C-alpha positions in Angstrom: -3.8 31.3 9.4 -4.5 27.7 8.0 -6.6 25.5 10.3 -5.1 22.1 10.2 -8.2 20.4 11.8 -10.1 21.7 8.9 -7.9 20.2 6.5 -6.4 23.9 5.5 -2.8 23.9 4.5 -0.8 27.3 4.2 1.1 28.0 1.1 3.2 31.3 0.4 3.8 32.0 -3.3 5.6 35.3 -3.8 4.8 37.8 -1.2 1.4 36.4 -0.7 0.1 33.7 1.7 -2.7 31.4 0.5 -4.9 28.8 2.4 -5.6 25.5 0.5 -8.5 23.3 1.4 -10.1 20.5 -0.5 -13.9 21.0 0.3 -16.6 18.7 -0.9 -17.1 21.3 -3.6 -13.6 21.3 -4.7 -13.5 17.6 -5.1 -16.5 17.6 -7.2 -14.8 20.3 -9.3 -11.8 18.0 -9.7 -13.7 15.2 -10.7 -15.3 17.2 -13.5 -12.1 18.9 -14.5 -10.0 15.6 -14.6 -12.7 13.4 -16.0 -12.7 11.1 -12.8 -15.9 9.5 -12.5 -16.0 9.3 -8.7 -13.9 10.0 -5.7 -12.1 6.6 -5.9 -11.0 7.5 -9.3 -9.8 10.9 -8.3 -7.7 9.2 -5.4 -6.3 6.7 -7.7 -5.2 9.4 -10.1 -3.2 11.4 -7.5 -2.0 8.3 -5.8 -0.1 7.3 -9.1 2.3 10.2 -8.2 2.5 11.6 -11.9 0.7 14.8 -12.8 0.7 16.9 -15.8 1.1 20.6 -15.4 -2.7 20.9 -16.2 -3.4 18.6 -13.4 -1.4 20.8 -11.1 -3.3 23.9 -12.0 -6.8 22.2 -11.6 -5.7 20.9 -8.3 -4.1 24.0 -7.1 -7.1 26.1 -8.3 -9.6 23.9 -6.7 -7.6 23.9 -3.4 -7.3 27.5 -3.4 -11.0 28.1 -4.1 -11.8 25.8 -1.3 -9.5 27.9 0.9 -11.7 30.7 0.1 -9.6 32.5 -2.7 -11.4 33.5 -5.8 -9.0 32.7 -8.6 -10.0 31.3 -12.0 -7.6 28.4 -13.4 -6.0 31.0 -15.7 -5.0 33.4 -12.9 -3.7 30.2 -10.9 -1.4 29.4 -14.1 0.1 32.6 -13.9 0.8 32.6 -10.1 4.8 32.7 -9.3 6.4 29.8 -8.3 8.5 31.3 -5.6 10.5 28.8 -3.7 10.2 26.6 -6.4 7.4 23.9 -7.6 8.7 21.8 -4.6 7.0 24.1 -2.2 3.6 23.9 -4.2 3.8 20.1 -4.5 4.4 19.6 -1.0 1.3 21.9 0.0 -0.8 20.2 -2.5 0.4 16.7 -1.0 -0.5 17.8 2.3 -3.9 19.0 1.2 -4.6 15.6 -0.5 -3.7 13.7 2.6 -5.9 16.0 4.6 -8.9 14.9 2.3 -8.1 11.5 1.4 -5.7 10.4 4.4 -2.3 8.8 4.1 -2.5 5.5 2.6 0.8 4.5 4.0 2.1 6.6 6.6 5.2 4.5 7.2 6.7 2.8 4.1 8.1 0.0 6.3 4.4 -0.9 7.1 2.7 -1.0 10.4 4.7 -2.0 13.4 3.7 -4.2 16.0 4.5 -3.7 19.9 7.0 -6.3 21.2 5.3 -9.2 22.6 4.9 -9.4 26.4 3.6 -12.8 26.6 4.8 -14.9 29.4 5.5 -18.6 29.4 3.2 -20.4 31.6 4.2 -20.8 35.3 6.2 -23.8 36.1 4.2 -26.4 38.1 7.4 -27.9 40.2 8.6 -30.0 37.4 11.3 -32.4 38.4 14.1 -34.0 36.4 
């Protein structure tokens, strides 16, 4: 069972349940595999929202290995996409948010509480 406090995300592919997690080692592996110079470059690459299939395989493979599954990228590429690509991309999105944080949790931006300021008390003004 995935532990969300540790950044783990569950993913079912076919009849097999996996745990995804981007550990520090998994992030270092991704930097190397995707040619990102550092964590900022890696975050910027994923924030763009456009991923090639090879990016998806590298990300899924690193997250699977970070979650404790010993699968090479070639084996990851052969995994069934039961439930469609959407289930995989949602799980990968969740694991990225767990690792990097959600850059904008509410697309409308932060909301402020209504002001509770009171007008200064009247000092017996006369007309």
